[in-house]
C-alpha positions in Angstrom: -146.9 -20.3 -62.0 -147.8 -23.8 -62.8 -149.9 -24.0 -66.4 -152.3 -26.0 -66.9 -150.8 -28.1 -69.5 -148.1 -29.1 -66.8 -151.4 -29.9 -64.0 -152.7 -32.1 -66.4 -150.4 -33.8 -67.9 -147.5 -34.4 -65.7 -148.2 -34.4 -61.7 -144.7 -35.2 -61.3 -143.2 -32.3 -62.6 -145.6 -30.8 -60.7 -144.7 -31.4 -57.9 -140.6 -31.4 -58.0 -141.3 -27.9 -59.5 -143.6 -27.2 -56.0 -140.3 -29.0 -54.1 -137.8 -26.6 -55.6 -139.6 -23.3 -55.9 -142.7 -22.8 -53.8 -142.5 -25.0 -50.4 -139.5 -22.6 -48.4 -141.7 -19.5 -47.6 -142.7 -21.6 -44.3 -141.7 -24.5 -42.3 -138.8 -22.4 -40.2 -139.9 -24.5 -36.9 -139.9 -27.9 -38.9 -136.1 -27.4 -40.6 -134.9 -26.4 -37.1 -136.4 -29.3 -35.2 -134.5 -31.3 -37.8 -131.4 -29.6 -37.5 -131.3 -29.7 -34.2 -131.8 -33.6 -34.4 -129.1 -33.8 -36.9 -126.6 -32.1 -34.7 -127.4 -33.5 -31.3 -124.4 -35.4 -29.9 -125.9 -38.6 -30.3 -124.4 -40.9 -32.6 -126.8 -43.0 -34.9 -130.5 -41.2 -34.5 -133.6 -42.5 -35.7 -136.5 -40.1 -36.8 -140.3 -39.7 -37.7 -141.7 -37.6 -40.1 -145.7 -37.6 -41.3 -148.7 -35.9 -42.4 -151.3 -35.9 -44.9 -150.6 -36.2 -48.5 -149.6 -33.2 -50.5 -148.9 -31.4 -46.9 -145.2 -30.6 -48.3 -142.9 -33.2 -46.5 -141.2 -34.8 -49.6 -140.2 -30.3 -50.1 -139.5 -30.9 -46.6 -136.8 -33.2 -46.5 -135.0 -32.1 -49.7 -134.8 -29.3 -48.0 -133.5 -30.7 -44.8 -131.1 -32.6 -46.7 -129.4 -29.9 -48.9 -125.9 -30.1 -48.3 -126.1 -33.4 -46.3 -124.6 -36.6 -47.8 -128.0 -37.9 -48.3 -129.5 -41.6 -49.7 -133.2 -40.4 -50.6 -135.9 -43.3 -51.2 -139.2 -43.2 -51.6 -141.2 -46.3 -51.4 -143.4 -47.2 -54.4 -145.0 -50.3 -53.3 -142.4 -52.3 -55.8 -141.7 -55.8 -55.4 -139.0 -56.0 -52.6 -136.9 -57.3 -55.2 -137.3 -54.0 -57.4 -137.2 -51.7 -54.2 -133.4 -53.0 -53.2 -132.0 -52.9 -56.7 -133.5 -49.0 -57.1 -132.0 -48.8 -53.4 -128.8 -50.1 -54.5 -128.6 -47.6 -57.5 -129.3 -44.7 -55.1 -126.4 -45.6 -52.2 -123.8 -46.2 -55.3 -124.5 -43.0 -56.3 -124.0 -41.5 -52.7 -120.6 -43.7 -50.7 -117.8 -45.6 -51.8 -119.4 -49.5 -52.0 -115.5 -50.6 -52.5 -114.8 -53.7 -55.1 -119.0 -53.9 -54.6 -120.4 -53.7 -58.2 -124.1 -52.7 -56.7 -125.8 -52.4 -60.3 -124.0 -55.7 -61.0 -124.8 -57.3 -56.8 -127.6 -55.2 -55.7 -128.9 -55.2 -51.6 -129.8 -59.0 -51.1 -131.8 -58.0 -48.2 -132.5 -54.9 -45.9 -129.5 -56.3 -43.6 -127.1 -56.0 -46.4 -128.4 -52.4 -47.2 -128.3 -51.1 -43.2 -125.0 -52.8 -42.5 -123.6 -51.4 -45.6 -125.0 -47.7 -44.6 -123.9 -48.2 -41.2 -120.1 -49.1 -42.5 -120.4 -46.2 -44.7 -121.2 -43.7 -41.9 -118.4 -44.8 -39.5 -116.5 -41.9 -39.6 -118.7 -39.2 -41.7 -122.9 -38.7 -41.0 -124.8 -40.1 -43.5 -128.8 -39.3 -43.7 -130.8 -42.4 -44.9 -134.4 -41.2 -45.6 -136.8 -43.6 -46.1 -140.3 -41.8 -47.7 -143.6 -43.6 -47.5 -142.3 -46.4 -45.4 -145.6 -47.8 -45.1 -145.4 -48.5 -48.8 -142.1 -50.7 -48.2 -143.5 -52.5 -45.1 -146.2 -53.5 -46.8 -143.9 -55.2 -48.7 -141.5 -56.1 -46.4 -143.4 -56.6 -43.0 -140.8 -57.9 -41.0 -139.1 -54.5 -41.9 -139.6 -53.0 -38.7 -138.1 -55.7 -36.7 -135.4 -55.3 -38.8 -134.9 -51.9 -38.2 -134.8 -52.7 -34.9 -132.1 -55.1 -34.5 -130.0 -53.2 -36.8 -130.2 -50.4 -34.5 -129.6 -52.4 -30.8 -126.8 -53.7 -32.6 -124.9 -51.2 -34.5 -126.3 -48.3 -31.9 -123.1 -45.9 -31.0 -120.4 -47.4 -33.5 -122.5 -45.8 -36.6 -122.9 -42.4 -37.2 -125.9 -43.1 -39.6 -129.1 -40.8 -39.2 -132.2 -42.9 -40.6 -135.1 -40.7 -41.0 -138.9 -42.3 -41.5 -141.5 -40.8 -43.6 -144.9 -41.5 -44.5 -148.6 -40.1 -45.4 -150.3 -43.5 -44.0 -151.2 -41.7 -41.0 -152.9 -45.0 -38.4 -149.0 -46.8 -39.9 -147.1 -43.9 -38.9 -148.9 -43.2 -35.7 -149.0 -47.3 -35.1 -144.7 -47.3 -35.5 -144.7 -45.0 -31.9 -147.0 -47.7 -29.7 -145.6 -48.9 -26.7 -145.4 -52.4 -28.2 -143.9 -51.7 -31.5 -140.6 -53.1 -33.0 -139.4 -48.8 -32.4 -140.9 -48.3 -29.8 -138.3 -46.4 -27.4 -135.8 -45.7 -30.3 -137.2 -42.5 -31.9 -135.8 -39.3 -30.4 -137.7 -36.8 -33.1 -141.2 -37.5 -34.2 -142.7 -34.4 -36.3 -145.9 -34.3 -37.4 -146.4 -31.9 -40.5 -149.8 -29.4 -40.5 -151.1 -27.9 -43.2 -150.0 -24.1 -43.5 -152.3 -21.8 -41.4 -153.8 -18.7 -42.6 -151.0 -16.4 -42.0 -148.6 -18.9 -43.3 -150.8 -19.5 -46.3 -150.7 -15.8 -47.2 -146.6 -16.1 -48.0 -147.7 -18.3 -51.0 -150.3 -15.6 -52.8 -148.4 -12.2 -52.2 -149.7 -11.0 -55.6 -152.9 -11.4 -54.6 -155.0 -8.8 -51.7 -155.8 -10.1 -48.2 -159.2 -10.5 -48.6 -158.4 -12.7 -51.4 -155.9 -14.1 -50.0 -158.7 -15.1 -47.3 -160.7 -16.4 -49.8 -158.5 -18.6 -51.5 -157.2 -20.0 -47.7 -160.8 -20.7 -47.5 -161.8 -22.1 -50.5 -158.6 -24.8 -50.8 -157.4 -24.0 -47.1 -154.2 -25.0 -46.0 -152.5 -27.7 -48.2 -149.3 -26.2 -49.9 -150.0 -27.8 -53.6 -153.7 -26.4 -53.7 -152.2 -22.7 -53.3 -149.8 -22.9 -55.6 -152.5 -24.3 -58.5 -154.2 -21.0 -57.8 -153.5 -18.3 -60.4 -152.8 -15.2 -58.7 -153.0 -13.1 -62.1 -156.3 -14.7 -63.0 -160.0 -14.0 -61.1 -161.8 -16.2 -59.0 -164.1 -17.0 -61.8 -161.1 -17.9 -64.3 -159.5 -19.9 -60.9 -162.6 -21.8 -60.5 -163.5 -22.9 -64.3 -159.9 -24.1 -64.6 -159.9 -26.3 -61.2 -163.0 -27.0 -60.6 -165.7 -26.4 -63.4 -163.8 -28.0 -66.2 -163.5 -32.2 -66.8 -160.4 -33.8 -65.0 -159.8 -30.2 -63.2 -157.3 -30.6 -60.6 -159.2 -29.3 -57.8 -162.2 -31.3 -59.0 -160.7 -34.4 -58.9 -158.5 -33.9 -55.8 -161.6 -34.2 -53.2 -162.4 -37.9 -54.7 -158.7 -38.9 -54.6 -158.4 -37.3 -51.2 -161.6 -39.6 -49.9 -160.7 -42.4 -51.6 -156.4 -42.6 -50.7 -156.5 -41.0 -47.1 -159.7 -42.1 -45.2 -158.7 -44.6 -42.5 -161.9 -45.4 -41.7 -162.9 -46.5 -45.4 -166.8 -46.2 -46.5 -168.0 -45.4 -43.0 -165.7 -42.8 -43.0 -166.5 -41.4 -45.7 -170.2 -41.9 -45.3 -169.6 -39.7 -42.1 -168.1 -37.1 -43.8 -171.0 -36.4 -46.4 -173.8 -36.3 -43.3 -171.1 -33.7 -41.9 -171.1 -31.9 -44.7 -175.0 -31.8 -45.4 -175.5 -30.1 -41.6 -175.5 -33.4 -39.3 -173.2 -32.0 -36.9 -174.4 -33.7 -33.7 -172.9 -37.3 -33.2 -177.1 -38.6 -32.4 -177.8 -37.3 -36.0 -174.4 -38.2 -37.6 -174.9 -41.7 -36.3 -178.6 -41.9 -37.4 -177.8 -40.8 -41.0 -174.8 -43.4 -41.5 -177.2 -46.0 -39.4 -174.0 -47.9 -37.6 -171.8 -46.1 -34.3 -169.4 -43.7 -35.7 -167.3 -43.0 -33.2 -164.4 -44.5 -33.8 -164.3 -42.9 -37.6 -165.2 -40.2 -35.4 -162.0 -40.2 -33.9 -159.6 -41.2 -37.0 -160.9 -38.2 -38.7 -160.4 -35.8 -36.0 -156.8 -36.8 -35.7 -156.5 -36.5 -39.7 -157.5 -32.9 -39.4 -160.7 -33.8 -41.9 -163.0 -33.0 -39.0 -163.2 -30.8 -36.0 -165.2 -31.4 -32.7 -166.1 -28.2 -31.7 -167.2 -27.3 -27.8 -167.5 -24.9 -26.1 -164.4 -22.9 -24.6 -165.5 -22.6 -21.1 -166.2 -26.2 -21.0 -163.6 -29.5 -19.8 -163.7 -31.5 -23.4 -163.2 -34.3 -21.4 -166.5 -34.2 -19.4 -169.0 -32.4 -21.4 -171.5 -34.1 -23.6 -172.1 -31.2 -25.6 -169.8 -31.1 -28.9 -171.0 -30.4 -32.8 -168.7 -31.6 -35.7 -167.4 -30.0 -38.5 -165.7 -30.5 -41.8 -162.3 -28.8 -40.6 -160.8 -29.3 -43.6 -161.2 -26.4 -45.5 -160.9 -28.0 -49.3 -162.8 -31.0 -48.5 -165.2 -28.7 -46.9 -165.8 -26.3 -50.6 -165.4 -29.6 -52.2 -168.4 -31.9 -50.3 -170.6 -29.1 -49.9 -170.6 -26.6 -53.4 -168.0 -29.0 -55.9 -169.5 -32.4 -55.4 -173.6 -31.9 -56.0 -172.7 -30.9 -59.2 -169.4 -33.0 -60.4 -171.2 -35.8 -62.2 -172.6 -32.9 -64.8 -169.2 -31.1 -64.6 -167.4 -34.2 -65.8 -170.0 -34.0 -68.5 -169.2 -30.3 -70.0 -171.4 -28.9 -67.9 -168.8 -26.8 -65.7 -169.4 -23.0 -67.5 -173.0 -22.9 -66.7 -172.6 -24.2 -63.0 -169.7 -22.0 -62.3 -172.6 -18.8 -61.2 -174.1 -21.6 -59.2 -171.4 -22.7 -57.2 -169.9 -18.8 -56.7 -173.7 -18.1 -55.6 -172.8 -20.1 -52.5 -169.4 -18.9 -51.8 -170.3 -15.8 -49.4 -172.3 -18.1 -47.3 -169.5 -21.0 -47.2 -166.6 -18.4 -46.5 -168.6 -17.3 -43.1 -167.1 -19.9 -40.8 -164.2 -20.6 -42.5 -163.1 -17.0 -41.8 -164.0 -17.4 -38.4 -162.1 -20.1 -37.5 -159.0 -17.8 -39.4 -160.4 -15.5 -37.1 -159.7 -17.6 -34.2 -156.6 -18.4 -35.3 -154.9 -15.0 -35.6 -156.0 -14.7 -32.2 -153.7 -17.5 -31.0 -150.8 -15.4 -33.2 -151.4 -12.6 -30.8 -151.7 -14.7 -27.6 -148.5 -16.4 -28.2 -147.0 -13.4 -28.7 -148.8 -11.8 -25.5 -150.9 -9.5 -27.0 -153.6 -10.5 -25.0 -152.3 -10.8 -21.7 -149.9 -12.8 -20.1 -151.9 -15.9 -19.6 -154.7 -16.4 -21.7 -154.8 -20.6 -22.1 -157.6 -21.0 -24.1 -159.3 -19.2 -27.1 -162.2 -20.5 -29.1 -166.2 -20.7 -29.6 -168.6 -20.2 -26.9 -172.3 -21.0 -27.1 -175.0 -22.1 -25.3 -178.1 -25.0 -25.7 -180.7 -22.1 -23.7 -184.3 -21.9 -25.4 -182.9 -18.2 -26.1 -178.9 -19.6 -27.1 -176.1 -17.6 -27.3 -173.1 -17.8 -29.8 -169.8 -16.0 -29.1 -166.8 -16.6 -32.7 -164.3 -16.3 -30.1 -163.6 -16.5 -26.3 -160.2 -16.0 -24.5 -159.8 -17.4 -21.6 -156.9 -16.5 -19.0 -155.3 -18.1 -16.0 -156.4 -21.4 -13.6 -159.7 -20.5 -13.0 -160.2 -19.6 -16.8 -161.6 -16.6 -17.3 -162.8 -14.4 -20.0 -160.7 -11.9 -21.3 -161.5 -11.4 -24.4 -164.6 -12.1 -26.8 -164.9 -11.5 -30.7 -167.2 -11.5 -33.4 -166.0 -12.5 -36.9 -167.9 -11.5 -40.2 -166.8 -12.5 -44.0 -168.1 -8.8 -44.7 -166.3 -5.8 -45.8 -166.9 -3.6 -43.3 -168.2 -4.0 -39.9 -169.7 -1.4 -37.5 -167.3 -2.2 -34.4 -169.9 0.1 -31.8 -172.9 -2.4 -33.3 -170.7 -5.4 -32.8 -169.2 -4.1 -29.3 -172.7 -3.8 -28.2 -174.0 -6.9 -29.1 -170.7 -8.8 -27.7 -171.5 -7.3 -24.3 -174.9 -8.5 -24.2 -173.9 -12.0 -25.4 -170.6 -12.1 -22.8 -173.0 -12.5 -19.5 -173.7 -15.4 -20.6 -170.2 -16.7 -20.0 -169.5 -18.4 -16.4 -166.6 -16.0 -16.1 -165.4 -13.0 -16.4 -162.1 -10.6 -16.1 -163.2 -7.0 -15.7 -162.1 -5.2 -17.7 -163.0 -7.3 -20.8 -161.8 -6.2 -24.0 -163.3 -6.8 -27.4 -162.2 -7.7 -31.1 -163.8 -6.9 -34.1 -163.0 -9.0 -37.5 -164.4 -7.5 -41.4 -163.1 -8.2 -44.3 -162.1 -4.6 -45.2 -162.3 -2.9 -42.3 -163.6 -2.5 -38.5 -165.3 1.3 -38.5 -165.2 3.6 -35.3 -163.4 1.4 -33.0 -163.3 2.1 -29.5 -160.4 1.7 -27.3 -161.5 -1.6 -25.7 -162.2 -3.1 -29.1 -159.2 -4.9 -31.1 -160.1 -4.5 -35.1 -159.1 -6.7 -36.9 -159.4 -7.6 -40.9 -158.1 -9.9 -43.6 -155.0 -7.7 -43.7 -154.3 -8.0 -40.4 -154.7 -12.5 -40.9 -153.4 -12.5 -44.0 -150.4 -10.2 -43.9 
């Protein structure tokens, strides 16, 4: 368990602790893809791994590199000479540079480095990981071109495996564009996503399923934030330590995320605040920020900070009926419940603010639990439990005089017929018969239904009196 002192005094130690002890409860699919890339018959190989900060990229790479001959370097925006000197020391500890003393004669430039690594991998594979690659290109703008020229002349003549990793989503995506120097040369591209509910549950094993649901609803699927939660302490104790204390890790994490990860800068920040304040339509957001939000919104959606909500029965390419919400659980929690009190918490009023913050948790967690419910239905569909031809699962609503809202609808077949409708409540217990009647009534608004229609009802602890055509779901199913 990470102590308060280790969080506040040495973030580097915390990240190392996390990478060693926590991450590999998950990421089996990603590891399999990396191992397949490593073992493929091609000689030299190039891969790209990217994702948000603190999503676990470095831990995944450390696990993948375990047992392999590896040069692992993390860029930090240092002057180019310093980056090459540090790389020289790392390389000297992995390969035999012959008569060359890399401490006395470090690499002169990237060509010198790449040629040396290619020679060292002439007979035996060598994995080279350049982590935070965008920080390297910031001090060496020609690095992509250098790698392209090297790759074109060395491909097939070396067993070098080069893996580029980074957190700057925009930069990492640009590397893959058609006009980019490395376009067409990358064998594997892998975007690392936050943990889904059932994956986050594995990091919270000492909590009950409803408690796991609450923690995921507040901090989302970022592994480091899940690790910060003390499973032996109460919710109030955790919120006091993490949020309601000056310098608390989660109190500062929101501001750090906004400062370091928003590609759209100040406009993207204002858009997030507008959505968090309840402005969910494009026109409302545009009015609030007094600018065209289209491009920053697109970026925020791709980052996972914002979710574009469209009725599942509509074609997203053709409909203008859409709403926006803060898609990242932690940012939604921070913007809605924490940030309004942040200045006073920093002044020492956190303990008296805590009950005000906790009073809003139930209202906040309802929509988050609905998304966990939909994620669980997608897992069931993936396993074939909802039928053989489910093609989409999502919310449904109408904008008519008497609007209808359904938390989850599963569509099947080319005709996209509704085969299941579901309702989710952030309540301890739900009466299944009443929920089923409501769903039956609401389902009349769906454009196409396949009979017999099935129903799913979700509660935190128990669904009572479930009939044969009702799938009862609780936090124990979603967060096993």
